[in-house]
N, C-alpha and C positions, 0 to 999 in steps of 0.2 A: 349182832343182837346178843344180849346177855341171856343166859339160860335161866328164865324165871320158873318158879314151880308150875305155873299153868302151862308154860311151853313144854316143860319136861313131861307133864302128864300126857299131852296129846302126841308128842313127838318121840318119846322114849318109853315111859312106863306102860302106857296102854298098848302100843304096838308090840312090846315085849310080851305082855300078857297074852295077846292074841296069838303071837307066834308060839308060845309055850303051851297054851291050852287048846289052840285051834279055833278058827273062826266059828265053826258050827257050835262048839261048846259055849263060847262067849255069847253068841246070838241066842242060844237056848236059855242062858241066864237072864238075858234081857227080856225074852219072851215070858219067862216066869216071874219077872219083876223082882228078882233076888238082889236087892241093892247091897246087901251085906257082902256079896262076892267082891265088890270093888273097894271095900274098906281098907284092905292092905295097900291098894294103889294110892288112895288118898293119903294114908299114913306115910307112905314112901315119899310123897311130895310135900308132907307137912301141911296138908290142907284138910279142912273139914268141909264135906260136901255131901248133900243128899241128892243124887242124880235123878233126873226125869228119865225114865226108860220107856222107849217106844219101839214097837216091832210091827213088821208087815211081811206078808208073803207076796211076791210078784213073780209070776211064771215059775221058772226053775230056781228062784232065789229066795232065801230067807234073809231078812234085813233087820238089824238091830241098831238103834240110835240111842246115844246118851248125851245129855248136855254136860257141859263143864262149867266151872265157875266163870262168871263174866270176864271176858278178856280186858286187860288194861293196856297191853302193848300190842304193836303189830306182830303178826306171826302167831299169836295165841289163838286158841280155837274156841268157838261157841259150842260146836257139836263134833262128835265122832260118829261115823257110820261104818258098820261092819257088814259085809255081804258074804253069805255062805251059799255055796252051790248045793242044791238038794240032792243031786245025783252023785256028786263027788265031794264029800265033806273036807277033803284035803285042800280044795280050792277055796280061797277066800281073798277078799280085797278090803282095804282099810282106807277110809276117806275122812277128811277133816273139813270143817267150814271155818275158815280163818278170818280174823280181823285184819283189814288192810286200810291204808289211807292213801288217797290220791291227792298229791300235793297240788297239781295243776288245777284241780277243781275244788280243793280244800274241803273234801268230804270223805267220810268213811265209806267203805264197801266191804263185801265179803268175797272170799275166794274159795272155790271148790278145789281141794288139793288131795293128793293121794300119796301114801307112804307104802313103799315096797322095800323091805330091808332098810338100807341106809339111803335109798333114793327117795327124794321128795320132789313131787311134780305138782306144779301149779297149773291146773287145767283151764279154768275160766272163771268169770265173775259168778258169784253165788247169788242166791235170792236175797232180796231186801228183807230184813227181819221185821216182824210185826210186833213182837213182844209177847205174843201168845206162843208158848213153848211147843204145844202140839202142832199148831199151824206151821210154825217155823221148822219143826222136825220133818213134817211131810214135804214142805217145799225143798228142804235139803235132800231128802230121798229122791224127789222128782228130778233134781238137778244132777246128782251123781249117777242115777240110773241111766241117764243118756249115755254114759260111758260103758254101760254093761250090755247095750244092744249091739250084737255082732253086726259088723258092716259086711255087706256082700262084696266079695272080691270077684270081679269078673276076670276070667282067664282070657288073656290076650295071646293068641298064638302068633308068633313071629315066624313068618315063612320067607323072610328076606334072604336067607342063606341059600 
């Protein structure tokens, strides 16, 4: 896949911004709806965009979501979601809702993905988009928050020795 400006936004420029400024700082900007904070990122990608900014608190997490220009190619993202831990501001996660195409069904779909450093993980199918940006942002949050719920690990004691 060629590196399009939209792909670079979600996969390079915004993750670098979150890494440099910290997830808690970027989520705070989204909470305050300070769109100008992202102007340098759009300029870096040579894109003009006025993002929709949405935030929520869920349990011990602060969440910020921003939309990106509508994707034209597979791998480009509709939304970026940033999660900051309230008790440890150094902990943060970065999610994308990516455009994908299923050739067998000849239909579009979305994928919930995560970026950690240079590692890109495609987790599962994302929500079907409605066209209402707030509804879609909430559905995206609902989807990636499933990954934030700690799973109980049951300790199995092996006494076979």
